[in-house]
C-alpha positions in Angstrom: 0.2 0.0 0.1 1.0 3.2 -0.8 0.9 6.3 1.7 -1.8 8.7 1.2 -1.9 12.0 -0.4 -2.9 15.0 0.9 -5.5 16.4 -1.2 -6.4 20.0 -2.1 -8.9 20.8 0.7 -6.4 18.6 3.6 -7.9 15.2 3.7 -6.5 12.1 3.1 -6.8 10.8 -0.7 -7.0 7.4 -2.2 -4.2 6.8 -4.7 -4.9 3.9 -6.9 -2.0 1.7 -5.2 -5.5 2.1 -1.9 -7.7 1.0 -4.4 -8.2 -3.2 -4.7 -7.1 -4.5 -7.7 -10.1 -6.1 -7.7 -12.4 -2.8 -7.5 -10.2 -1.3 -10.2 -11.4 -3.9 -12.5 -14.9 -4.0 -11.5 -15.0 -0.9 -12.4 -12.7 -1.5 -15.9 -15.7 -3.6 -16.9 -18.7 -1.1 -15.8 -17.1 1.2 -17.7 -16.7 -1.2 -20.7 -20.1 -1.9 -20.6 -20.5 1.7 -20.6 -18.8 2.5 -23.8 -20.3 0.0 -25.8 -24.0 1.2 -25.1 -22.8 4.6 -25.8 -23.8 5.4 -22.0 -23.0 8.9 -19.9 -22.2 8.2 -16.7 -25.1 10.2 -15.6 -27.5 7.2 -17.4 -26.0 4.7 -15.2 -26.9 6.8 -12.5 -30.9 6.8 -13.1 -31.2 3.7 -14.2 -29.0 1.7 -11.3 -31.2 4.2 -8.8 -27.9 5.9 -8.0 -27.7 9.3 -6.8 -26.4 11.9 -9.2 -23.0 12.2 -9.8 -22.7 8.9 -7.8 -21.2 7.2 -11.1 -18.0 9.5 -11.3 -16.9 9.3 -8.2 -17.5 4.9 -7.8 -15.3 4.6 -11.3 -12.9 7.0 -10.6 -12.0 6.1 -5.9 -8.7 7.6 -6.6 -10.0 10.9 -8.1 -10.6 13.3 -4.8 -13.8 13.1 -5.1 -13.7 9.1 -5.0 -15.4 6.2 -3.2 -15.5 2.6 -2.7 -18.7 1.1 -3.9 -19.8 -1.2 -2.0 -21.7 -4.9 -2.9 -25.4 -4.1 -3.3 -24.5 -0.5 -5.0 -22.0 -2.1 -7.7 -25.3 -5.2 -8.4 -27.3 -2.1 -8.6 -24.8 -1.1 -11.8 -24.2 -4.6 -12.9 -28.1 -5.5 -13.0 -28.5 -1.8 -15.2 -25.9 -3.1 -17.5 -26.5 -7.1 -18.0 -30.6 -7.4 -16.9 -30.8 -9.3 -13.5 -29.5 -12.7 -14.0 -25.8 -11.5 -15.5 -23.2 -13.9 -14.3 -19.7 -12.8 -13.6 -16.5 -14.9 -14.5 -13.0 -14.7 -12.7 -10.4 -16.0 -15.5 -6.7 -16.2 -14.6 -4.1 -14.6 -16.3 -2.9 -17.9 -17.8 -5.7 -19.1 -19.3 -6.0 -20.7 -22.9 -8.5 -18.2 -24.9 -7.9 -20.1 -28.0 -9.9 -23.4 -26.4 -13.3 -22.9 -27.7 -15.0 -25.3 -25.4 -12.4 -23.2 -22.2 -15.4 -20.5 -21.7 -18.2 -23.6 -21.3 -16.0 -25.6 -19.3 -15.3 -22.9 -16.7 -18.5 -21.6 -16.6 -20.0 -25.4 -16.3 -18.1 -25.9 -13.1 -19.0 -22.1 -12.3 -23.3 -23.6 -12.4 -21.6 -27.4 -10.7 -19.8 -24.8 -7.3 -23.2 -23.3 -7.1 -25.4 -25.7 -7.5 -23.3 -27.7 -4.9 -23.5 -24.6 -1.7 -27.2 -24.3 -2.7 -27.3 -28.5 -1.6 -25.8 -27.0 1.1 -28.1 -25.2 1.9 -30.8 -26.9 1.5 -29.9 -29.8 3.5 -28.9 -27.4 6.6 -32.0 -26.3 6.6 -33.6 -29.4 6.7 -31.2 -31.2 9.4 -31.5 -28.5 11.4 -33.7 -25.4 12.4 -32.1 -22.9 10.8 -33.4 -21.6 7.5 -31.0 -19.8 4.9 -31.2 -16.5 4.5 -31.3 -17.5 0.0 -35.0 -18.8 1.2 -35.4 -15.4 3.1 -34.5 -13.1 0.1 
């Protein structure tokens, strides 16, 4: 981590070294979708239900007025850009994109892991008095 830099307002400002790499990657992906659709930032604010000007702050966390959006606000942005039922796929740096079945294999692994997680929650609910949070949402 790098030291925080004093901004003009004499408050601590984040530098790009302070912003988690995964958050930077999410911001890049959101910006890519915005560019593909030709949307300005205000349209993301309106569609996601964010307050006016928040997209500029959330997508530029190292700026003097930048913010790091929480997972619930990121979810609203993803839904605004991709609709309900979007999927995220973490792709390793050494991934071979030339193999046409590689992405399908990764998506199938993701589906299997999610199915196992849901089965565990169902099993837990069946054998205890606990109701899984997924059932209450």
